[in-house]
C-alpha positions as CSV (number, residue, x, y, z in Angstrom):
1,M,30.1,27.1,-4.6
2,K,33.4,27.4,-3.0
3,T,32.3,28.0,0.2
4,F,29.0,25.8,0.3
5,L,31.1,22.5,-0.6
6,P,33.7,22.5,2.0
7,L,30.4,23.3,4.3
8,W,28.7,20.1,2.9
9,L,31.8,17.9,3.2
10,S,32.2,18.5,7.0
11,L,28.2,18.1,7.4
12,F,28.7,14.5,5.6
13,V,31.9,13.7,7.8
14,L,30.1,14.5,11.0
15,T,26.9,12.4,10.1
16,L,29.4,9.2,9.6
17,G,30.4,9.1,13.2
18,T,33.7,9.6,14.9
19,A,36.4,7.0,16.0
20,Q,34.6,6.9,19.5
21,E,31.7,5.1,18.2
22,V,31.4,1.6,18.6
23,T,28.5,-0.8,17.6
24,V,26.4,-3.4,19.3
25,S,24.9,-5.7,16.9
26,G,23.2,-9.2,16.5
27,S,19.9,-10.8,16.2
28,I,16.5,-11.0,17.9
29,A,14.1,-14.1,18.5
30,D,11.8,-15.5,20.2
31,A,12.8,-17.7,23.3
32,D,9.9,-20.4,22.8
33,N,10.8,-21.5,19.2
34,G,14.1,-19.8,18.0
35,E,12.1,-17.6,15.3
36,T,13.7,-14.2,14.5
37,L,11.3,-11.2,15.0
38,I,11.1,-8.6,12.6
39,G,10.8,-5.2,13.5
40,A,11.8,-6.0,17.3
41,T,12.9,-2.2,19.1
42,V,16.6,-1.9,20.6
43,V,17.1,1.3,22.9
44,A,20.0,2.6,25.1
45,K,18.5,3.8,28.1
46,G,19.3,7.4,29.0
47,L,20.7,8.3,25.7
48,D,17.9,8.6,23.4
49,Q,19.0,6.0,20.5
50,G,17.5,2.8,19.7
51,T,16.9,1.0,16.1
52,T,15.0,-2.0,14.7
53,S,15.9,-5.5,13.8
54,N,15.5,-5.8,10.0
55,A,13.2,-8.5,8.1
56,Y,16.1,-10.9,9.3
57,G,16.2,-10.1,12.9
58,F,19.3,-8.4,12.9
59,Y,20.1,-5.1,14.3
60,S,23.0,-2.4,14.5
61,L,22.9,0.3,16.8
62,S,26.1,2.9,17.0
63,L,26.8,4.4,20.3
64,P,29.3,6.1,22.2
65,A,31.9,4.0,24.0
66,R,31.4,4.0,27.6
67,D,31.8,1.6,30.7
68,S,28.1,1.7,31.7
69,L,25.3,1.3,29.2
70,T,21.7,-0.3,29.6
71,L,20.0,-1.8,26.3
72,T,16.3,-2.4,26.2
73,F,14.9,-5.0,23.9
74,S,11.2,-5.2,23.3
75,Y,8.7,-6.5,21.0
76,V,5.2,-6.3,20.9
77,G,3.5,-9.2,22.8
78,Y,7.0,-10.0,24.7
79,Q,8.6,-9.3,27.7
80,P,10.8,-6.6,27.3
81,Q,14.4,-7.6,28.2
82,Q,17.3,-5.4,29.8
83,L,20.6,-5.8,29.6
84,S,23.8,-4.0,31.2
85,L,27.0,-4.1,29.7
86,Y,30.6,-2.1,29.2
87,L,30.6,-1.2,25.6
88,T,33.9,-0.4,24.6
89,K,34.3,-1.8,21.7
90,D,32.3,-3.3,18.9
91,T,30.0,-6.1,20.6
92,T,27.7,-9.0,19.5
93,I,24.9,-9.7,21.4
94,N,21.8,-12.2,20.3
95,V,18.9,-11.8,22.5
96,E,15.9,-14.1,23.2
97,L,12.8,-12.6,24.3
98,G,9.7,-14.6,26.1
99,T,6.3,-14.1,25.8
100,G,5.3,-10.7,28.0
101,V,3.4,-10.9,31.2
102,E,0.2,-8.7,31.8
103,L,1.6,-5.9,33.4
104,D,4.4,-5.3,30.6
105,E,2.1,-5.8,27.4
106,V,0.5,-2.5,28.2
107,V,3.5,-0.7,27.7
108,V,5.2,-2.9,25.0
109,K,1.9,-2.2,23.0
110,A,2.3,1.4,23.6
111,N,5.7,1.6,22.2
112,S,4.4,-0.3,18.9
113,Y,2.7,2.7,18.0
114,R,5.6,5.0,19.0
115,E,7.5,3.2,16.1
116,Q,4.9,3.7,13.6
117,I,4.9,7.3,14.2
118,N,9.0,7.4,14.4
119,S,8.8,5.3,10.8
120,T,9.3,7.1,7.2
121,E,6.9,4.3,6.2
122,M,3.4,5.1,5.3
123,S,0.7,3.3,3.2
124,V,1.8,-0.1,4.9
125,E,-0.8,-2.6,6.2
126,A,0.4,-5.7,8.1
127,I,-1.6,-8.4,9.9
128,S,-0.8,-11.1,12.5
129,T,-1.9,-15.0,12.2
130,R,-3.4,-14.4,15.5
131,E,-5.8,-11.9,14.3
132,A,-6.5,-14.0,10.9
133,K,-7.1,-17.2,13.2
134,I,-9.3,-15.4,15.5
135,L,-11.8,-13.4,12.7
136,P,-15.0,-15.1,11.1
137,V,-14.0,-16.6,8.0
138,L,-15.6,-18.8,5.0
139,L,-16.1,-22.3,5.8
140,G,-13.8,-22.1,9.0
141,E,-10.9,-21.7,7.0
142,S,-8.9,-19.1,8.1
143,D,-7.2,-16.8,5.5
144,I,-4.6,-14.3,5.9
145,L,-4.8,-12.7,2.6
146,K,-8.4,-12.3,2.9
147,T,-7.9,-10.5,6.0
148,I,-6.1,-7.9,4.7
149,Q,-8.9,-7.0,2.7
150,L,-10.5,-5.7,6.0
151,K,-8.0,-2.9,6.0
152,P,-8.6,0.3,4.3
153,G,-7.6,0.8,0.7
154,I,-7.8,-3.0,-0.2
155,P,-11.1,-3.7,-1.3
156,S,-11.7,-7.3,-3.0
157,G,-13.0,-7.6,-6.7
158,S,-16.1,-9.6,-5.6
159,E,-17.4,-10.9,-2.7
160,G,-15.6,-13.8,-1.2
161,R,-12.7,-13.6,-3.8
162,T,-8.9,-13.1,-2.8
163,G,-8.2,-10.9,-6.0
164,L,-7.0,-7.6,-4.5
165,F,-7.5,-4.3,-6.4
166,V,-5.5,-2.0,-4.7
167,R,-5.7,2.0,-4.8
168,G,-7.1,1.9,-8.3
169,G,-4.7,-1.1,-9.6
170,A,-5.7,-4.1,-11.5
171,S,-5.2,-7.7,-10.0
172,D,-2.0,-8.2,-11.8
173,Q,-0.3,-4.9,-10.4
174,N,0.1,-6.7,-7.1
175,L,4.1,-8.1,-6.4
176,I,2.9,-11.3,-4.3
177,V,6.4,-12.6,-2.9
178,L,6.5,-16.3,-0.6
179,D,10.0,-16.2,1.1
180,E,10.9,-13.7,-1.7
181,A,10.0,-16.2,-4.3
182,V,7.2,-14.8,-6.8
183,V,3.5,-16.5,-6.7
184,Y,1.5,-15.4,-9.9
185,N,-1.8,-16.5,-8.6
186,A,-2.7,-16.8,-5.1
187,N,-6.1,-18.2,-5.1
188,H,-7.6,-21.4,-4.6
189,L,-11.5,-22.7,-5.8
190,F,-12.0,-19.6,-8.0
191,G,-10.5,-17.1,-5.6
192,F,-12.2,-18.0,-2.9
193,F,-9.3,-18.9,-0.8
194,S,-5.6,-17.9,-0.7
195,T,-2.8,-19.9,-1.3
196,F,-1.2,-19.1,2.1
197,N,-1.9,-21.9,4.8
198,T,-1.8,-19.2,7.9
199,D,-0.5,-22.1,9.9
200,A,2.9,-22.0,8.1
201,V,2.8,-18.0,7.7
202,K,5.4,-16.0,9.8
203,D,4.4,-12.6,9.0
204,L,2.5,-11.1,6.1
205,K,3.4,-7.0,5.2
206,I,1.6,-5.1,2.5
207,Y,2.6,-1.7,1.0
208,K,-0.3,0.3,-0.9
209,G,2.2,3.4,-1.3
210,G,5.6,4.8,-0.4
211,F,7.4,1.8,-2.0
212,P,10.7,0.8,-0.8
213,A,13.6,0.8,-3.6
214,Q,14.2,-2.5,-3.2
215,Y,11.0,-3.5,-4.9
216,G,9.6,-3.3,-8.0
217,G,8.1,-4.8,-11.2
218,R,4.7,-4.1,-10.0
219,L,2.5,-0.5,-9.6
220,S,0.4,-0.9,-7.5
221,S,1.5,-2.8,-4.2
222,V,3.7,-5.4,-2.4
223,I,2.7,-8.1,-0.5
224,D,5.5,-9.6,1.6
225,V,4.7,-13.0,3.2
226,K,7.5,-14.8,5.0
227,L,7.2,-18.3,6.3
228,K,8.0,-19.8,9.8
229,E,11.6,-20.7,9.9
230,G,10.4,-23.8,12.6
231,N,11.1,-24.6,16.0
232,N,14.7,-25.2,17.3
233,Q,13.9,-25.8,20.7
234,E,11.5,-28.8,20.4
235,L,9.3,-30.8,18.4
236,S,5.6,-29.7,17.7
237,G,2.7,-29.8,15.9
238,S,-0.5,-28.5,15.2
239,G,-3.3,-29.0,13.0
240,G,-7.2,-29.1,12.5
241,V,-10.1,-30.5,10.9
242,G,-12.2,-28.4,8.9
243,L,-15.9,-28.6,6.9
244,I,-13.9,-28.6,3.4
245,A,-10.3,-29.1,4.4
246,S,-7.7,-30.4,6.9
247,R,-4.5,-29.2,8.0
248,L,-1.3,-30.4,9.7
249,T,2.2,-28.8,10.5
250,L,5.1,-30.3,12.1
251,E,8.2,-28.5,13.2
252,G,11.1,-29.0,15.0
253,P,15.0,-28.9,15.5
254,I,17.5,-30.7,13.4
255,K,20.2,-30.0,15.7
256,E,18.8,-28.1,18.9
257,G,19.3,-24.5,18.6
258,K,21.2,-24.7,15.6
259,S,18.8,-25.9,13.1
260,S,15.1,-26.7,12.3
261,F,12.4,-27.7,10.2
262,I,8.9,-27.1,9.5
263,V,6.2,-28.9,7.0
264,S,2.7,-27.9,6.3
265,G,0.4,-29.3,4.5
266,R,-3.5,-28.8,4.0
267,R,-6.4,-30.4,1.6
268,T,-9.8,-30.1,0.9
269,Y,-11.7,-33.6,0.7
270,V,-15.2,-32.6,-0.4
271,D,-14.1,-34.5,-3.7
272,L,-14.2,-37.8,-1.3
273,L,-17.8,-37.1,-0.4
274,T,-18.8,-36.7,-4.2
275,S,-16.9,-39.9,-5.5
276,Q,-18.5,-41.9,-3.0
277,V,-22.1,-40.1,-3.9
278,N,-21.4,-40.7,-7.4
279,R,-20.5,-44.4,-7.0
280,A,-23.4,-44.9,-5.1
281,N,-25.6,-43.7,-7.8
282,E,-23.8,-45.8,-10.6
283,G,-26.5,-46.9,-12.9
284,N,-29.4,-44.6,-12.3
285,E,-30.3,-42.8,-15.2
286,D,-32.0,-40.2,-13.5
287,F,-28.7,-38.9,-11.8
288,S,-26.0,-36.4,-13.1
289,P,-22.6,-37.3,-11.7
290,I,-21.4,-34.2,-9.3
291,P,-17.8,-33.4,-10.7
292,D,-15.0,-33.8,-8.6
293,Y,-12.6,-30.7,-7.2
294,Y,-10.4,-30.6,-4.5
295,F,-7.1,-28.5,-3.5
296,Y,-3.9,-28.7,-1.8
297,D,-1.0,-26.7,-0.5
298,L,2.6,-28.0,1.2
299,N,4.8,-25.8,2.3
300,A,8.4,-26.6,3.9
301,K,11.0,-25.0,4.9
302,V,14.6,-25.9,6.9
303,N,17.4,-23.8,8.2
304,Y,20.8,-24.1,9.9
305,K,23.1,-21.7,11.5
306,F,26.8,-22.1,10.2
307,G,28.1,-19.7,13.1
308,E,27.4,-16.1,14.6
309,K,27.6,-14.7,10.9
310,D,26.2,-17.1,8.5
311,R,22.8,-19.1,8.3
312,L,21.3,-20.8,5.3
313,F,17.5,-21.3,4.7
314,L,15.7,-23.8,2.0
315,S,12.3,-23.3,1.7
316,G,9.7,-24.4,-0.7
317,Y,5.7,-24.1,-1.7
318,F,3.9,-26.6,-4.1
319,G,-0.3,-26.2,-4.2
320,R,-2.6,-27.3,-7.0
321,D,-6.3,-26.9,-7.6
322,V,-7.5,-30.1,-9.7
323,F,-11.2,-30.1,-11.2
324,G,-12.4,-33.3,-13.1
325,F,-15.5,-34.7,-14.6
326,D,-15.3,-38.5,-16.0
327,G,-18.5,-39.6,-18.1
328,D,-19.2,-42.3,-20.5
329,F,-18.9,-39.7,-23.9
330,F,-17.1,-37.0,-22.3
331,D,-14.0,-36.7,-20.0
332,F,-13.1,-32.9,-18.7
333,N,-9.8,-32.1,-16.5
334,F,-8.4,-28.6,-15.6
335,D,-5.8,-28.1,-13.2
336,W,-3.6,-25.2,-12.2
337,G,-1.5,-24.3,-9.6
338,N,2.2,-22.8,-8.4
339,A,5.3,-24.2,-7.3
340,T,8.1,-22.0,-5.6
341,G,11.6,-22.4,-4.2
342,T,13.8,-20.6,-2.1
343,A,17.6,-20.8,-1.0
344,R,18.5,-18.0,1.2
345,W,22.0,-16.7,2.6
346,N,22.6,-14.4,5.5
347,H,26.0,-13.5,6.1
348,V,27.1,-10.7,8.7
349,F,30.3,-8.9,7.1
350,S,30.7,-6.6,10.2
351,P,28.7,-5.2,12.6
352,K,27.6,-2.4,10.3
353,L,27.4,-4.5,7.2
354,F,24.5,-7.6,6.5
355,A,24.1,-9.4,3.4
356,N,21.1,-11.9,2.0
357,T,21.5,-13.6,-0.7
358,T,18.9,-15.1,-2.2
359,F,17.9,-17.7,-5.2
360,T,14.5,-18.4,-6.2
361,Y,12.4,-20.3,-8.6
362,S,8.8,-19.8,-9.4
363,D,6.4,-21.6,-11.5
364,Y,2.7,-21.1,-12.5
365,Q,0.7,-23.2,-14.9
366,Y,-3.0,-24.1,-16.0
367,N,-4.0,-27.1,-17.9
368,I,-7.4,-28.0,-19.6
369,E,-7.8,-31.3,-21.1
370,N,-11.1,-32.3,-22.8
371,R,-11.8,-36.0,-24.2
372,I,-14.8,-36.7,-26.3
373,T,-14.9,-40.2,-28.0
374,G,-12.8,-40.2,-30.9
375,F,-11.1,-36.4,-30.0
376,S,-9.5,-34.8,-27.7
377,F,-7.7,-31.2,-27.1
378,G,-5.7,-29.6,-24.4
379,I,-4.8,-26.2,-23.9
380,G,-2.6,-24.2,-21.4
381,S,0.1,-21.4,-20.4
382,N,2.9,-21.4,-18.1
383,I,5.1,-18.7,-16.7
384,E,8.3,-19.7,-14.9
385,D,11.2,-17.6,-13.0
386,I,15.0,-18.4,-12.2
387,N,15.5,-15.2,-9.9
388,L,19.2,-14.3,-8.1
389,K,19.2,-11.3,-6.2
390,T,21.5,-9.9,-3.3
391,D,20.6,-7.0,-0.6
392,F,22.9,-5.5,1.6
393,Y,22.4,-3.1,4.9
394,Y,24.8,-1.1,5.9
395,T,24.7,1.1,9.1
396,P,27.8,3.5,9.2
397,N,25.6,5.6,12.2
398,N,22.7,5.9,14.0
399,Q,22.0,8.7,11.3
400,H,22.0,6.6,8.0
401,T,20.4,3.0,7.2
402,I,21.8,2.3,3.6
403,R,20.3,-0.6,1.6
404,F,21.8,-1.5,-2.1
405,G,21.5,-4.4,-4.1
406,A,20.6,-5.7,-7.7
407,M,18.7,-8.6,-9.3
408,A,18.2,-10.6,-12.0
409,T,15.3,-12.8,-13.5
410,Q,15.1,-15.1,-16.3
411,H,11.6,-15.5,-17.4
412,N,10.1,-18.2,-20.1
413,F,6.5,-18.1,-21.4
414,T,3.9,-20.2,-23.0
415,V,1.2,-18.4,-24.3
416,G,-2.0,-20.3,-25.3
417,R,-0.5,-23.5,-25.9
418,L,-2.8,-26.1,-27.9
419,Q,-2.5,-29.8,-28.8
420,A,-5.7,-31.6,-30.4
421,G,-6.4,-34.2,-33.0
422,S,-8.7,-37.5,-33.5
423,D,-7.6,-40.8,-32.1
424,D,-7.1,-42.3,-35.3
425,G,-4.7,-39.3,-36.4
426,I,-6.1,-37.9,-39.3
427,V,-7.1,-34.4,-37.7
428,S,-4.0,-32.9,-35.4
429,F,-3.4,-29.4,-35.0
430,S,-1.6,-27.1,-32.3
431,A,-0.8,-23.7,-31.7
432,G,0.7,-21.3,-29.1
433,Q,3.8,-19.0,-28.6
434,S,6.8,-19.0,-26.7
435,F,8.7,-16.0,-25.1
436,D,12.0,-15.2,-22.8
437,G,12.8,-12.1,-21.4
438,L,15.2,-11.0,-18.6
439,E,14.2,-8.8,-16.2
440,F,17.2,-7.0,-14.3
441,G,17.2,-4.0,-11.6
442,A,19.5,-2.3,-9.2
443,Y,18.9,0.0,-6.2
444,V,20.1,2.2,-3.2
445,S,18.4,3.7,-0.6
446,D,19.2,5.4,2.4
447,E,17.0,6.2,5.7
448,L,18.0,9.2,6.7
449,E,17.4,10.6,10.5
450,L,18.2,14.5,10.1
451,S,17.0,15.9,13.3
452,E,15.1,14.2,15.9
453,A,11.6,15.8,14.5
454,F,12.6,15.1,10.6
455,S,14.0,11.6,8.8
456,A,13.5,10.7,5.1
457,N,13.9,7.4,2.9
458,V,15.3,8.6,-0.5
459,G,16.0,5.9,-3.1
460,L,16.5,5.4,-6.4
461,R,15.9,1.9,-8.6
462,F,17.3,1.2,-11.7
463,S,15.1,-1.5,-13.7
464,G,15.2,-2.9,-17.5
465,F,13.7,-5.6,-19.3
466,N,15.0,-7.3,-22.8
467,N,12.7,-9.6,-24.7
468,D,14.0,-10.7,-28.4
469,G,16.1,-7.9,-28.8
470,K,13.9,-5.1,-27.7
471,T,15.4,-3.6,-24.4
472,Y,13.3,-1.0,-21.9
473,V,15.1,0.6,-19.1
474,G,13.6,3.0,-16.4
475,L,14.5,4.9,-13.6
476,E,12.3,4.5,-10.4
477,P,12.7,7.3,-7.9
478,R,11.2,6.6,-4.3
479,L,10.9,9.3,-1.2
480,A,9.4,8.8,1.7
481,A,9.4,11.7,4.8
482,R,8.3,12.0,8.2
483,Y,7.8,15.0,10.3
484,K,6.9,14.6,14.0
485,L,5.3,17.7,15.5
486,S,5.1,15.8,18.7
487,E,5.6,12.6,20.3
488,R,2.2,11.6,19.3
489,L,1.7,13.2,16.2
490,A,3.6,13.0,12.9
491,L,3.2,14.5,9.2
492,K,4.2,12.0,6.4
493,G,4.4,12.0,2.3
494,S,5.9,9.8,-0.4
495,Y,6.2,9.5,-4.0
496,A,7.1,6.3,-6.0
497,R,7.5,5.8,-9.6
498,M,7.3,2.1,-10.8
499,Y,7.6,0.0,-13.8
500,Q,5.7,-3.2,-14.6
501,Y,7.3,-5.3,-17.7
502,L,4.7,-8.3,-17.4
503,H,0.8,-8.0,-18.3
504,L,-2.0,-10.3,-17.0
505,I,-4.3,-10.2,-19.8
506,A,-7.8,-11.0,-18.7
507,N,-11.6,-10.5,-20.1
508,A,-13.0,-10.3,-16.5
509,G,-13.1,-8.7,-13.6
510,V,-11.7,-11.3,-11.0
511,T,-8.7,-13.1,-11.5
512,L,-9.2,-16.4,-13.3
513,P,-6.7,-19.3,-13.3
514,T,-6.9,-19.0,-17.5
515,D,-5.8,-15.7,-17.1
516,I,-2.5,-14.8,-19.4
517,W,0.8,-13.6,-18.2
518,Y,2.6,-11.9,-21.1
519,P,6.0,-10.1,-21.4
520,S,6.8,-6.5,-22.5
521,T,7.3,-6.7,-26.4
522,E,8.6,-4.4,-29.3
523,R,4.7,-3.5,-29.6
524,V,3.7,-4.0,-25.7
525,A,5.5,-1.3,-23.8
526,P,5.6,-2.0,-20.0
527,Q,3.4,-0.5,-17.8
528,R,3.9,2.6,-15.4
529,S,2.9,4.6,-12.5
530,D,3.3,7.7,-10.2
531,Q,1.9,7.8,-7.0
532,V,2.0,10.5,-4.4
533,A,0.6,10.2,-1.0
534,V,0.6,12.4,1.9
535,G,-1.1,11.8,5.5
536,G,-0.9,11.9,9.4
537,S,-0.8,9.4,12.4
538,Y,-1.7,10.2,15.7
539,I,-1.8,8.5,19.1
540,L,-4.8,9.1,21.3
541,G,-4.5,7.9,24.6
542,D,-2.0,5.4,24.6
543,Q,-4.3,2.8,23.6
544,Y,-5.9,4.3,20.0
545,F,-3.9,4.8,16.8
546,L,-5.4,7.6,14.0
547,N,-4.3,7.3,10.4
548,L,-5.5,9.5,7.7
549,E,-4.2,9.4,3.9
550,G,-4.9,10.7,1.0
551,Y,-3.5,9.5,-2.7
552,Y,-3.1,10.2,-6.3
553,K,-1.8,7.8,-8.6
554,W,-1.1,8.0,-12.5
555,L,-1.4,5.1,-14.5
556,D,0.2,5.0,-18.0
557,R,0.1,2.0,-20.9
558,Q,-2.9,0.3,-19.4
559,L,-3.7,-2.9,-21.6
560,Q,-7.2,-4.1,-22.0
561,F,-8.9,-6.0,-24.8
562,V,-10.5,-5.1,-27.4
563,D,-14.5,-5.8,-27.6
564,G,-14.9,-9.4,-29.0
565,A,-11.2,-10.1,-28.6
566,Q,-10.2,-14.1,-29.3
567,I,-8.5,-15.0,-26.2
568,F,-7.8,-19.0,-27.0
569,V,-5.8,-20.3,-30.0
570,N,-4.7,-16.8,-31.2
571,D,-1.0,-16.6,-32.2
572,N,-1.4,-12.8,-32.9
573,L,-2.7,-11.4,-29.6
574,E,-1.1,-8.4,-29.6
575,E,-4.0,-7.3,-32.1
576,E,-6.5,-7.8,-29.5
577,F,-4.8,-5.2,-27.1
578,A,-5.8,-1.6,-26.7
579,V,-3.4,0.6,-24.6
580,G,-4.7,3.6,-22.6
581,E,-3.7,5.5,-19.1
582,G,-5.9,5.8,-15.9
583,R,-6.1,8.0,-12.6
584,A,-7.0,6.8,-9.3
585,Y,-7.2,9.3,-6.4
586,G,-8.7,8.3,-2.6
587,M,-8.6,8.9,1.0
588,E,-8.0,6.5,3.8
589,F,-9.0,6.7,7.2
590,S,-8.4,3.8,10.1
591,I,-8.5,4.2,13.6
592,E,-6.8,1.0,15.4
593,K,-6.7,-0.7,19.2
594,K,-4.4,-3.2,20.0
595,Q,-4.3,-3.5,23.9
596,G,-7.0,-4.5,26.3
597,R,-9.6,-7.1,25.9
598,L,-11.4,-5.2,23.2
599,T,-9.1,-5.0,19.9
600,G,-9.6,-4.3,16.5
601,W,-10.1,-1.4,14.0
602,I,-12.5,0.8,12.0
603,G,-11.5,2.0,8.4
604,Y,-13.0,3.9,5.6
605,T,-12.1,4.4,2.1
606,L,-13.1,6.6,-0.8
607,A,-11.8,6.2,-3.8
608,L,-12.1,6.7,-7.5
609,T,-10.6,5.2,-10.3
610,R,-10.9,6.1,-14.4
611,L,-9.4,4.7,-17.7
612,Q,-9.5,6.8,-20.6
613,N,-7.1,7.3,-23.9
614,F,-7.3,3.6,-25.2
615,E,-6.0,3.2,-28.8
616,T,-5.7,-0.1,-30.5
617,L,-2.5,-1.6,-32.4
618,D,-2.5,-2.4,-36.1
619,P,-0.7,-5.0,-37.8
620,N,2.2,-2.9,-38.3
621,G,2.7,-2.2,-34.5
622,R,1.3,1.7,-34.8
623,F,-1.4,3.1,-32.8
624,A,-4.7,3.6,-34.1
625,Q,-7.7,5.8,-32.3
626,E,-10.6,3.3,-31.3
627,S,-13.6,5.4,-32.8
628,E,-15.9,3.2,-30.4
629,G,-16.7,1.3,-27.0
630,F,-13.2,3.0,-25.5
631,G,-14.5,6.0,-23.9
632,P,-13.7,7.0,-20.6
633,F,-15.1,4.8,-18.1
634,N,-14.2,3.3,-14.9
635,P,-13.0,-0.3,-14.2
636,I,-15.2,-2.9,-12.7
637,Y,-13.2,-2.9,-9.4
638,D,-13.8,1.3,-9.0
639,R,-16.0,1.5,-5.8
640,R,-16.8,4.6,-4.4
641,H,-16.8,3.7,-0.6
642,D,-15.7,0.6,1.6
643,I,-16.2,0.5,5.5
644,S,-14.8,-2.1,8.1
645,V,-15.4,-2.7,11.3
646,V,-13.2,-5.2,13.1
647,A,-13.6,-6.4,16.6
648,M,-12.0,-9.3,19.2
649,Y,-13.1,-9.6,22.6
650,E,-11.2,-11.6,25.2
651,I,-14.1,-12.9,27.1
652,S,-11.7,-15.2,29.4
653,R,-8.6,-17.4,28.8
654,R,-10.5,-19.9,26.7
655,L,-13.6,-17.8,25.1
656,T,-12.6,-15.0,22.4
657,A,-15.3,-13.5,20.6
658,S,-15.1,-11.8,17.2
659,A,-17.1,-10.0,14.8
660,T,-16.7,-8.3,11.3
661,F,-18.7,-5.7,9.3
662,V,-18.2,-4.5,5.7
663,Y,-20.1,-2.0,3.6
664,G,-19.2,-1.7,-0.5
665,S,-20.6,0.7,-2.8
666,G,-22.2,-1.5,-5.6
667,D,-19.3,-3.0,-8.0
668,L,-19.9,-2.2,-11.6
669,T,-21.0,-4.5,-14.2
670,W,-21.6,-4.4,-18.3
671,L,-25.0,-4.7,-19.1
672,P,-26.4,-3.9,-22.5
673,P,-28.7,-0.8,-22.7
674,G,-30.9,-2.4,-25.6
675,R,-30.7,-5.1,-28.5
676,F,-31.1,-4.9,-32.1
677,S,-32.2,-7.3,-35.0
678,F,-32.1,-7.6,-38.6
679,Q,-35.4,-9.8,-38.6
680,G,-38.4,-9.4,-40.8
681,I,-36.3,-7.2,-43.1
682,E,-37.1,-8.0,-46.7
683,G,-33.8,-9.8,-48.4
684,V,-32.0,-10.1,-45.3
685,P,-31.7,-13.2,-43.5
686,F,-32.9,-14.1,-40.4
687,E,-30.6,-13.3,-37.5
688,A,-31.1,-14.1,-33.7
689,V,-31.5,-10.5,-31.4
690,V,-28.1,-9.0,-30.3
691,P,-27.5,-7.4,-27.3
692,D,-25.7,-3.5,-27.6
693,F,-23.4,-3.1,-24.9
694,R,-22.1,0.0,-25.8
695,E,-20.1,1.8,-22.6
696,R,-18.3,-0.3,-20.9
697,N,-19.0,-0.9,-17.0
698,N,-22.3,1.4,-17.3
699,F,-24.4,-0.2,-14.5
700,R,-23.4,-0.1,-10.9
701,L,-25.0,-3.1,-8.7
702,P,-26.7,-1.9,-5.3
703,A,-24.6,-1.2,-2.2
704,Y,-23.5,-4.4,-0.3
705,H,-23.3,-5.1,3.4
706,R,-22.5,-8.2,5.8
707,L,-22.0,-8.5,9.5
708,D,-19.8,-11.4,10.4
709,L,-20.0,-13.1,14.0
710,G,-17.5,-15.5,15.4
711,L,-16.5,-17.5,18.5
712,V,-13.2,-19.2,19.6
713,I,-13.1,-21.6,22.6
714,K,-9.6,-22.6,23.6
715,F,-9.1,-25.9,25.0
716,F,-5.5,-26.6,27.2
717,P,-5.2,-30.6,27.6
718,K,-2.2,-31.7,29.1
719,W,-0.7,-32.6,25.6
720,G,-0.8,-29.0,24.2
721,K,-3.5,-26.2,23.0
722,A,-6.5,-26.6,21.0
723,I,-9.0,-24.3,19.3
């Protein structure tokens, strides 16, 4: 031990660098509109050292001091830029990249494959807004969240739905953040469209495993969506008129080069047509009025540069679905939606230390109001969050990238709210529960470049939740490693433990607006998962990127409703819960092509999910084994095989053809194998025939496949570009 400690300390001191090293840092942005570029590459020519910009466009690279040095800045689809400089002291260089020319594009896209090989990240998928707009879409509405379902390991729950069931996890086990604010229901039109307006989205990345330590609170995936920052060079706009919706986006500088704004809105207008039909048929006794339905989204964002070291961002989202029916004796109104707000401050303390401090507000609620002549009632539920967090990036040298930070979230829940009564006041009653809880966490991680071949990301997250005097805490270790066998081939592995303190209580296999978010309590412990993944990546001929991964996931403290559960108007909802465990494992393969006229990918997923050992809670909070109905079973979203083929072909500058083919094993459903009745037995009153459901999810539907074709036509008038 006496010999080992000095040696270990010596190695640590050597990795921290020497006094001869200086740091070049700054931000990388798009020259046309000022948008910061995430994951842009910076390489020191001849030194074989480089780095990438972080999620906020900031980079930091430590290099030996020298009189002459050439830096190359590059990004997918942009023209690389080289700068020669004298590097004798810490230097700040902010770079703007222009769109790439054809000759350089092949080199830049090949480099993007190299970055994936070099990164310790695995189980990560990204979708560009360009791909979302080119691929065939439902009713002409591009949807970046639906496009991500074409990637392996992310099957949708049912056809046309945006519910995500990642690697055997339930729909509530996905952390969805929009500009770092949590979105609790990312669906419109009962799941056929997502809440994300593609025109306003800058970047979308989904983590299926190997979760970085800064993320927590969910078990199965993290979907990180970032909004555009707005064009700080000139005023511009975009929009479109579709079959069911129209959209408009405006962006431009508030003060050129220093601040900008973006406002983007979308609304369906089917209700405008149905209201005209209803009005035209007033007085027609044979006509049944058509219910009104519409949804809308509004995104807004402004940012301001206070100087080279400080930048402030303010963004917000508001979206709602509205369904209504007004009759002579019966009025029904149902609305649901999200509201989020984000205030974010970036500060550069030094060339090696960058900080991002964020305040967010999130609210999701649904409301149902029903009026019958002389009587009315309303039910609803909501969850409201106030969050404060700070994240630090520290790069002492090129062998270490250290992230650390902390967060706290105040949750407020209203569960099963009911107000009902007669118009004369004789009858009146109400029900519902209110909870509040404090979720907190802190983390640290280090991206270690141990050698040219081997690198690792080691992290630890501490999380906790307090509700009504009961406190849960947990340690969440994270580890991801990469070993390069060559410049084209790398092996990767990861492990992550996750805790989830909020639960979506649902009685269906898809995410519905009336599903209830419920906190961990003294009787309901937080969910927990452990996931191990291993895989390999290979670059084939500079044009194709192959990726193969296998995973195994342990799921503990999973919640299900008992048979015949009373969901609405129930102030003892915990008595309807059953708690169990699950296992999920599978394999994912993909081959991707990003260059040339023909681009796209092929993905295949083999997966299995099994839930078991469910126990019910008795009135005293103790577990009692359920004797029937909860034997081992596969959840509804268990799908054995998934295949997706995506192709985009640029016929000319004006024409782009696209196609998607999907195949999926049949979904599971719950059908009764028989029925029973006491009808005709002497002494027993008449009873209707009752179905006997028995084992859960006992029938698999036929396999499903679909082919979609699309053609995008671009026009280039003097005033802009039209698709």
